[in-house]
C-alpha positions in Angstrom: -18.0 3.3 -30.3 -17.7 6.5 -32.9 -19.6 9.9 -32.9 -18.8 13.2 -34.7 -19.6 16.3 -33.1 -18.7 19.6 -33.9 -15.3 21.4 -32.9 -17.3 23.7 -30.6 -18.4 20.9 -28.7 -15.5 18.5 -28.7 -13.7 18.8 -24.9 -16.5 18.1 -23.6 -18.6 15.4 -25.5 -14.6 13.3 -25.8 -14.4 13.8 -21.1 -18.6 12.3 -20.9 -17.3 10.0 -22.7 -14.3 8.3 -21.0 -15.2 9.4 -17.2 -18.0 7.5 -18.4 -15.5 4.5 -18.7 -14.6 4.2 -22.4 -11.5 4.3 -23.6 -9.7 2.2 -21.6 -6.3 -0.2 -23.0 -5.4 -2.3 -20.2 -4.3 0.2 -17.1 -4.5 3.4 -19.2 -7.6 5.2 -19.8 -9.0 8.0 -21.5 -7.6 6.8 -24.7 -9.4 8.3 -28.5 -8.1 8.6 -32.2 -9.7 12.2 -32.7 -9.9 13.0 -37.3 -10.4 16.3 -38.7 -13.4 16.1 -41.1 -16.8 18.1 -42.6 -20.2 16.6 -41.6 -22.9 17.4 -43.8 -26.7 17.6 -44.2 -30.2 19.4 -44.1 -32.6 19.7 -41.2 -36.3 18.9 -43.1 -39.2 19.9 -41.6 -39.8 20.3 -38.1 -36.5 19.7 -37.1 -34.7 22.3 -34.5 -31.2 22.3 -35.5 -28.3 23.2 -33.0 -26.7 24.3 -36.2 -28.1 25.3 -40.4 -31.3 26.0 -41.1 -34.5 24.0 -41.9 -34.7 23.3 -46.3 -30.6 23.6 -46.6 -27.3 21.5 -47.0 -25.1 22.7 -43.8 -21.1 21.8 -44.3 -20.0 21.9 -40.5 -16.5 20.9 -39.4 -16.9 18.6 -36.8 -14.4 15.9 -35.7 -14.6 12.1 -35.9 -13.6 11.2 -31.8 -13.7 7.0 -31.9 -12.9 5.1 -28.6 -13.2 1.7 -27.0 -16.1 0.7 -25.0 -16.3 -2.4 -22.7 -20.1 -3.8 -24.4 -21.6 -3.8 -20.2 -21.4 0.0 -20.2 -22.4 0.3 -24.2 -25.8 1.4 -23.4 -24.4 4.1 -20.3 -21.8 5.6 -22.3 -24.0 6.1 -25.1 -26.7 7.5 -22.7 -24.3 9.7 -20.9 -22.6 11.2 -24.4 -25.7 12.3 -25.8 -26.8 13.8 -23.0 -24.2 16.9 -23.6 -23.9 16.7 -27.3 -25.6 19.4 -29.1 -27.2 18.0 -31.8 -30.9 16.7 -31.8 -30.1 13.6 -34.0 -26.3 12.8 -33.1 -24.3 11.0 -35.5 -22.8 8.0 -33.8 -21.7 4.1 -34.6 -21.2 1.2 -32.4 -19.0 -1.6 -34.0 -18.7 -5.1 -32.8 -14.8 -5.5 -32.1 -13.0 -9.6 -30.9 -10.5 -7.5 -28.7 -10.3 -10.2 -26.1 -7.6 -8.4 -24.4 -5.9 -9.7 -21.6 -6.9 -11.7 -18.6 -5.3 -11.5 -15.7 -6.1 -14.2 -13.7 -6.6 -14.7 -9.9 -3.1 -15.0 -9.2 0.9 -14.3 -9.3 3.5 -17.0 -10.0 7.3 -15.7 -9.8 10.6 -17.6 -8.7 12.5 -16.7 -5.5 15.9 -15.7 -5.6 17.4 -18.7 -4.1 15.9 -21.9 -2.9 14.7 -22.9 0.5 13.3 -25.6 2.5 10.0 -25.8 2.7 9.5 -26.1 5.8 11.7 -22.6 6.5 9.6 -21.1 3.7 7.1 -21.8 5.7 8.0 -20.6 8.2 8.8 -16.9 6.5 5.3 -16.8 5.4 4.2 -17.1 8.7 6.2 -14.3 9.5 5.4 -12.1 6.6 1.5 -13.1 7.0 1.5 -12.5 10.7 -0.1 -15.2 11.1 -1.4 -17.1 14.7 -1.3 -20.7 12.9 -0.9 -22.0 9.1 -1.2 -25.5 7.5 2.0 -27.1 5.3 1.1 -30.0 3.1 4.3 -32.1 1.8 7.7 -32.2 2.9 9.2 -30.4 4.8 13.0 -30.8 4.2 12.3 -30.6 0.3 13.2 -27.7 -1.5 11.2 -25.0 -3.6 12.0 -22.0 -5.5 8.8 -21.7 -8.3 6.0 -20.2 -6.2 2.3 -19.9 -7.3 0.5 -17.2 -4.3 -3.7 -17.0 -4.2 -5.1 -15.2 -1.8 -8.4 -16.2 -0.1 -9.5 -19.1 -1.3 -7.3 -20.8 -3.7 -7.5 -24.3 -4.1 -9.2 -24.3 -7.9 -5.7 -23.3 -9.5 -4.0 -26.8 -7.2 -3.2 -28.0 -11.1 -2.8 -25.4 -13.2 -0.3 -24.4 -10.6 1.1 -27.7 -11.0 0.9 -27.6 -15.1 3.0 -24.2 -14.1 5.8 -26.1 -12.6 5.6 -24.6 -9.1 6.8 -26.1 -6.2 4.1 -25.5 -3.9 1.2 -22.6 -4.5 0.9 -20.4 -0.8 -3.4 -19.5 -0.2 -6.3 -20.9 2.3 -9.0 -23.0 2.6 -7.3 -26.1 1.8 -9.6 -29.2 2.3 -8.1 -32.4 2.9 -9.2 -34.1 -0.7 -7.6 -30.8 -2.0 -4.0 -31.6 -0.1 -4.2 -35.4 -1.0 -4.3 -33.7 -4.7 -1.2 -31.3 -4.0 0.6 -34.8 -2.8 -0.2 -36.8 -5.8 1.0 -34.2 -7.9 3.7 -33.0 -5.8 2.8 -29.7 -5.6 3.9 -28.1 -1.6 0.9 -26.8 -0.1 1.1 -23.3 2.0 -2.2 -22.5 4.3 -1.8 -19.3 5.8 -5.5 -18.9 6.5 -7.7 -16.9 3.9 -8.1 -13.6 5.7 -4.5 -13.5 6.9 -3.7 -14.7 2.7 -6.1 -11.3 2.1 -5.3 -8.5 4.2 -1.9 -7.5 2.8 -4.7 -6.2 -0.2 -6.9 -3.9 1.9 -4.2 -0.9 2.3 -4.2 -1.0 -1.8 -7.7 -1.6 -1.7 -8.4 1.4 0.0 -5.8 3.7 -1.4 -7.5 3.3 -4.9 -10.6 2.7 -4.3 -10.0 6.7 -2.3 -8.2 7.2 -5.0 -10.8 7.0 -7.5 -13.6 8.6 -5.8 -12.3 11.7 -4.4 -13.0 12.6 -1.1 -15.9 12.8 -0.7 -16.4 8.8 0.3 -15.0 7.6 3.6 -13.3 4.4 2.1 -13.0 2.8 5.4 -10.9 -1.2 6.5 -13.3 -3.4 8.1 -11.6 -4.1 11.8 -13.1 -8.0 11.8 -9.5 -8.4 11.3 -8.8 -11.9 12.7 -8.3 -14.8 11.7 -12.7 -16.2 13.0 -11.3 -19.2 15.0 -9.3 -19.6 17.1 -6.5 -23.2 17.1 -5.7 -24.8 20.9 
C-alpha cells in the first residue's frame, strides 16, 4: 500500500498504518519506505481543501509512505489511515504482490545431540512433560536421533515426518490406524497426550498476549490443568 502525506502529518499516518497491522515482514514490525517529493493538485468548485485555494494549482511537499499489508486486514488499515489523513480526498494506491512469505507449519523437526534408545527417550519425554502416562509405538530398543514434534493432535503429519527422515514423532491423540500407518512407514511414535504436549507453550502465549494488549486486560491460563481422564 502506498499513500501520499503532507510532511506535517507523516508520523501520525505512518503510526496508524503500522499500529493497524501494516508493515509486518517476518518478525519485524513498523516496516515502511519513505520518499520525499512534491504533490500537485487543484481544488475544484465545492471542495474544502486542507491545503490550497479553489481554482489554483497547489504544490505541496509530501512523503510517499510505502508498506506491505496482508489482504485480510487491508480494508481496516485503509479505513484507519483515511481517518487520520488530513486531506479531504486521500491519494493512495494498492498494489497486488505475489509474495507468499515463509510457511512456518505446525511442528518442528531436529536432531538430538546423542543417539538414544526409543524406550529411554520415551522416559525422558514423560519426565520432561510431567505426564501421568504415555504411549509408545515402535521397537523400544530401536535407536532414535531425528525427532519431529507437534503439540496437541499431530497424527495427520505422520507421513510428512517420515518423509523428512524423522525417527520418532512426539505428539498426542494417536489412533489405532494411525499407529499402524507409522509402523508400516518405519516411524516410531510417542503419544504424550494432547494436553501434556500443549501445556508447555501456555506461559509463553500468556506472556506474548499480555505484552501485545498491555496491562488494561488481564490474561489467565485456565486452571483446567490436567488430562481429562484416568488410567486404570
